[in-house]
N, C-alpha and C positions, 0 to 999 in steps of 0.2 A: 503493499500500500501505500503510495507515495503521501510525505508527511508534510504538514503544517510547521514550518519556522517556531519554533517557542517567542512569544510574544516578549519573552524577557530580557530576548537574545539582542546582548548589541552588538553583536558581528563577528569575535572570534570567543574561542574554546578555551581549554588550558591547553598546558606545556605537557609535551607528551613523557610519559613516564619520567619524570624529572623531576618533578614536581615546579611549582611557580617558583623562581630565584626573588632572593632579595634584593631591591633595591638598592638599601642600607643594612648599614651594623644591625645584628639581630638582638641587641642591647637593649634591656628596660632604660628607659627614660627616668625612672625615679624608683625611688623605695616606697611610694605609695602606691607604684602602678607594682611591681612585684605582690605586695602585702594584697589587694584585691584579685590577685590571681589565684594568690594562697587560699583565700576565702571560698575563688570558685569550687579551686578542687575541693577543697572540705564539702560545698555544698552537696557535692556526690557525695553518700553517707558511705561509708565501706562497709560490707557485710559479709560472712563467710560461704562458701557456695560447697555446703556439704548435706550428707544424710544417711540415712543407715543403711548399709550397705552386707550387715552381717546376712543377710537371707538370699544372697544372691552365691552361686558356686561358683570354681575357682575358675572353669571357662571362662563365665561371664563375666567378671573382673580380670582378665586375661583380655576378651574386647573390649572393656573400654579402657585401659592402656593405651590399645593400639588407637581407638577414637581419640583419645589425647590428644597422640600424636600427629595424627591426622589431620582436629580439629589447628591445631597450631601451624601446620601448614597452609589451611583458607583464612587464617589471619594475616599471614607475609603476602599472600595474594591479596588478599582486599587492603593493606596502606599501598598499594601497586595502583590499583585502582582509585584509591581515594586520593594519592597523592604523589609517591611513588618513590624514592631510595629511603625509606625508614630510618637506617640506623644511619645514614651522613646526617638526614634532618635532626636527629634525638641529638648526635653529637655536636649542631653547630649550637647547641641551644645553653644561651649563660648557665643555667643553675637546674636541679632537682626538680625544681618546682613548675617550669614551663617545659620541661620533660615527662613531667607526671600529668598536668593538663593535656600537653600534646598526646598522650596515650591516649585521653577518656577520646580527644574528639581524632583521632587517626589523623592528625597531622595540624597546621597551624590557625585553622578557620574555627570558630566557636560554634559546635552545631548550634546550639538552644539558644543562641543572640544571632539567629540570622545568619551563620556563616559571617560573622564580622571575624577579621585577620587579630590575631592575640597576640602574634609574634613579630617586632617591627619589621617595616621594611615588603611585608606581605601585602599584595593587594585584595581584592576581590575574590571567592573562590570560584573558579569556572563553573559553569552551569553544569559544562559534561562530564565534570570531576578529569580522567585521567584517561578517560575512554578513546578520545579522538586527540588529533597532534593540535596544537596549540596554534596555527593561525588556519585552521579549516573555516570557513565562511559556508556560509547560508546559501548562496548559488552551486556553490561546488561540492556538496555533500549532494545537494537534487539532483546536480551533473552525473554523478557518479553512477554507472551503470552493474559497481560490482554487484553479486544480488544477495551478497552475503551482510551488506551495511547494515540491515535495519537487525540484524538478526541481537539474539537477545547473548548471544555465543560468541560474539565477534571485539577484537579492538580494529577501530580506524590509525593505520598508519601509511608512513608514504614510502613509494616501491626505489630504486635508485635514481630513478630520473623523477621523482617526486609527484607522483601521480597516487590519489587518493586510494587505499586497497583498505581489503578487510581482513584480516588473520582471526581464524577459529580462535577460542580459548586453549584448546588443545596444543594447538602448535606453539600459539606464542610464548606459556607457561610452562611448554611440553617436559622440561626438568620436575618444575613442583608439584604436574598433575601427575608424571610419572610413578612418584614417589608415596603419594597420598592414596595412587589407585592401589600401591601395591600392598599397605597396610590397612585398605580393604580387603586385599584379597585375602591376608592374612585374616584377620578376624571374621570373614566367612568360613573359612577354614576351622577357625574355635567354634564357632557359634551353635550352637545346643536346639534354639531353633528354629526348625525348617524353614519360617518364614523371613525371620532377620537373617541368617544367610542368605539365601535366594533374593535379599534385598541388597544384603551388602558385598555380594556379585557383580552383582546387577548396575550396582552403583558405583562402583570400579569400573566396569566397561563404558558407564553415561560419562564420567569425567573420563576417559582419553575418546571419545569419540563427540562428547557434548549434544547427544542424544538419549533425552533423559524418560522420555514417555514408557518406557519399560521398566526402567527402578522407581519412579513415581508411580505407576498400575501395583508390582510388589509392596510398596510402600504402601498401601491402601488395603493391600489382601493381610497384613501381619496383626493378628488378634490376640496372639497370646508370648510377644515377645513381654521380659522384665527388662530389657534397656533397648534405650533407642538412640538411634542417632541421626541427626537430621545436616545433610553437606552439602555442598557443592554451590554454583551461583544459584538467587536464589529470584530474591526482591529487585527490585529496578528503582529503589526510593533515590540511589547517589548518583542516577543518572537525570537531573534538573536539564536536561539540553531538550533531549528527547523522551524520553521515557521508555527508552530500549534496553539499555543495555542491565543485565543481571549482576549482582557483587558478589563474592564468594564471602559465606560464612558457616557457620556451625553448631550447632546445641548439639550436648552431651548428655541424656535423661535417665533418670529411673523411674522407672511407671508401678503407682501404686494399682494392684489391680483391683484391688475392693472400692475404692473411691470411682474407680474405671467402671468397675460393672456397675453400679448404683447411678452410674449416669449416663449408660449406654442407652436407659428406654427412652429418651429424650428424643433421637432421633427420629424413633418409627413416626414422628408428627408434625417433619419436616415437610410432606406433602402436603399436610393438612395447612401449615403455615405460613405456603408458598401463597395460595387460593386464598386465603383471608388478608394478602396485602391489598395495603388502601390505594388500590392502579385500576384501572382497567382492564382487563382481561388480556389486551393482545400484549402487557407488560408483565405478565405473569405465567407465560403459555409453558413455561420450561417444566419441566417437573427436576427436582432436586434426586442427586443419583440416590441411590438404596443403600449404598453402601459406606456412607458418611459414620460417621460415628466419634467419641467423645473419652478425650483420656486425659488422669490426672498425673503427671509427672513431676519428682523435684530435677532444677538441673543444676548440674555439676559442671558444668563447661560453657562459657560464650566465650565464639570465636568472629574475629569480622564483622561483618555490616552490622548484624543483632547486637555487637559489643559498643556499638559508637554513638556515644552523647546518651541519649534514652535509652531504657535498656526492655525490651519485648517481656513480657508476660503473658504471653500465648500465643501460641501459632495454630495460624490455619493453611494446611497445605493440602494437596500440591497445587499450582497457581494456571497450571496447564488446564484449559478448557474441556477440552476435548474427553481428558479425566475424569472432572466433576462432575462432565455429563456421566459420562456411560457409570463411575461409582462412587460421586460424591467428592468427598474431603472430610481428613482428621483436624479434629482440634484440639489440640494437647493443652492442656492450663497448667502453666509450670506456678506450682503451691507455692513454691521455698520464696519465689522471686516477689509473688504477688503478695505474700503474707509479710513480707521486710517494707514494701513500699506502703502497704495500708498503715500499719506500725508510725513508720516512718514520717509518710510525708500526709497520708489521707487523715487519720485523725487532728493530727494537729491543725493544719486548714479549717475542718470543722469546726474545731475550737474557736480560729480567727473569725469565720467567715461567716457559718449557719446558724440563722436566731435557733437559741438555745431550748429553746419550744417544740426543736425540730431536731436538734443535735441526735438525738437516743436513735433515728431512725439510718445514722450512717454507722455500718455494720460493716465485718468481713465477708459475710454470708449473703450480701446483697452487691459488694464490689466482685465479692466471685461469679457470683450468679451474671452479672451484667457481664462481668468477661468474657466471661463463657458463652454466653449468647450474641454477643461481638463475633466472634470466632462462627459462630452457626450459620450466624445472618450474613459472612460472605458466602454464602452457597444459596442465597436465597435471589430473586430477582431475574435478572437474562443474562444472558453468555452472547449472544449475539444482539445487535442495533437491529429495532425493526426493519429496513431498510432489505438487513441481512449483506449487507455488503463488508463488515468489519462486528471485530469484538469492540465494547467500550473501551478498555485499554487502547486501542485503536484509534477509535475516531476522538478520543478526548486528549492524549497526548499527555503532555506536563502536568494536564490539570487532573489528569485521572486518579491519584495516590490520594490526593486529598476528599476526593469526593468518595470513593471506594470505602475508604475510613468512615468518612462521614455513614454512609450509607452502614455501617456494620452497627456501628454504634447508634443511630436512630432505631433502625430494625430491630438489635436485642432488646430493647426497653419494649417495642411494640411486641416481639413475639414474648415475654412475659405477661404481658399483659393476657394473653390470649392464651395463652396457658392457665392461665389464673383465670379467665371465666370460663375454659374448659374442664375447671373445677381438678386438674393436673398436678399443682399447687396447693394442697389443704393447708388452709389458715396461714396463708402466705398474703400480707399486706405490701403491695406496692410502693407505697409511704418510702419504704426502706430503701428497696430502687429507686424512685426517683430520685431522692434528697441521696443519697449518698452519688447519684448520675450526676448532680449539680456540683458537689462537691469537686467530685473529679473530673468537671471539667477543667478546675481552675487547676488542677495539677498537669494534665495537661497541656493546657494554654501557655505554661513555661514554657515548654519544648519550643516555640517559636517557628516563626511562621516558616522556617526552613525546614520543618518537620511537617509529612502530613498527617499526624496524629494532635500536632498542635495547632494546624492551620483550619484541619476540621470543628475542631471543638470551639474556634473563632467563630466559625461560620453557626455554629449550634449556641453558643454563648447567645448572638447578638438574633439570630430568629427568636426564641423563648423569649427573652426581653422583648420586644417586639409583640409577641403575642401575649404579655400578661403570665407566662409559663411560672415565672416569679417575680415576689416583686421584692427591693431592699429599701431596707430603713434609713431613710435621709440619715440621724443624728445616730444610729450605732453600727451602721455600715452591714448589718445582718442582714441575709438572703433567708427571704420562706416557699418556697414553695408553694403555689395555687394547684391542686391533685385536677379537678377539671377541668385546667387550662393545659396545665401541663398533658394531657392526655391528649386535649386535639390537636395540640402544637407538635407532640411524638406523630401523628396519622400525619400531620401537614408537611413535614421536613420529609419523612419517608416518600412520602409522594414527589415533591418535587426531585429527590433526587434519582428515584427510582426511571419517575420523566426523561429524565436529561441524562442516566445511561442508557435508556432504549430506543432515545431519539439520537443518538452520540450527538448531544446538541454542544460541540466545543462553545460558542460561540456564552452561552448559557452559562455553563460551568466557571468559563473566566469571569463573569459578570459575577456571579456565586462568590466567589473567591476573591475578586477585586474589593467590592463591596462590604462583604462580611466577614472576611478572612483578618480582621484588622481588632486591634488591641485601640479601645478605644479612651480618652481621658479617665473616665469613670473605671474602668477594668484594670486599667494599669495601676491606678490608686490601690486597691483591692490588690492587685502581684507585689505592690512595692511595700503593702504590710505584711505582707507573706516572708517578702526578703529580709524585712527587718528581723522577722520573728525568726530566724534562720534557721527554718525548715530548709531540707535537704531538697533541691532541683531532683534529683532523684538519685540510685542509687550506682556503687561501683564494686566489683568484687576483687576479695581474696581467692582467687580460686585454681586449681592445679590436684597432681594426684597424692600429694603429700596434704593439701586442705582435705580434701576427700577421705583420707584412710586408705589410702590406696597403693600398694605395695609394688614401685615399678618392676615391671622385669626385670631379672638380671640379664 
């Protein structure tokens, strides 16, 4: 498909795999700047990633060891995609505070502050990160005839004559890809669960070929695995230019079998929930995949894209629309990370901004439910625009990620409302979900406009505000949910987003994000209140084999 060029593009993109070269000595201008940076580092509360692994067999622990090693390779690859040469960049920084913040952000740009540079001498972060040549223009990209230029799994470079060419990931990163694939081959041989063994073997093949369909299908078929490994180039958040390129990442996971079994029953309601969506029939004509399932996991290692800036607390994969249509998707709730964020961020925010009369409605159970059904909701709606010419992602370009995250957020609440009406959530009070959802908006808006999740929450805040879903006391600054208005606003925003996706309406998506995806003075005042109270903006991890208590294989 021929893409439009991003409205944000100013003509050129990033340096190619060397990062942006600073124009001046990258030393801090003052002690005040260094102190401010130290505070920003401390705003990411450090927590240990561990869980009980005593129930795992020695073979399963050996598989985990190999997954940790492969995940570190994904981390190295993401550094190349996000910035360039990690080691030379870190060595150039003036002190450990700068290095620590650079490790959080995978480069010199502050991800939760609109990608503003925090290292002196660096300019704006290139919209295309390091997926495209430094001097590539809009016209040159559109004129390029290479069939792989829009592939999720290719790097654009130049040949000896300066001509634009696309190089598949498995060729461009050949050495590291082969290292990771060999680790997966070894893990597949050790895995006791047949489903996990099949998936790991096929994932190794996928890394070597950039064809992920078979491994995605095998991942969907796993049911009894007690450990899991999400690995490869997956999400396209890092490419703000065209939204094409997938970035490398990895999660190493230990499954809670009991909790996962309890949640699996909800997936049988997907066809009915799709039917109940608040849009015309043509926008919900597709049926969700029948093999979708829910699982609860403790995550024991994050690497690459998922570890950059704000940390993921749930996973919804695979992204392949064909797999979703045939088999649905799997939703993995990362319980330990979720609990950390609730305790350290959500509860303090609620104490600052939620009306005392409604503060008791902010609960971990509601936070868990909202997050869980957010992931389920990614599978609802449609995977093809009504004209049949493209997917919503192809039609909405760089606006897609924020629109899709907004859809999942709002449909998650809509689905909970529907299940409550169907009697499937006994003694359930939607006020818990509503008020916790509102507190969660303030948490996610802090991720900034450069984050798809941050942008989606800005849109939702203003939509709810305009429709009276909440009121703010002008004296105390406390927010209070108006439940009947909240339900109306949820249905209204769900309808707007589903129609935008179904119509593939790039212009309307752009207008929504431009007008409502902003922080106005009142919201800025509330965010300042949170900052002054030193509420962590997010978490960062003490992680690794030693933290988990996993003895490295000799």
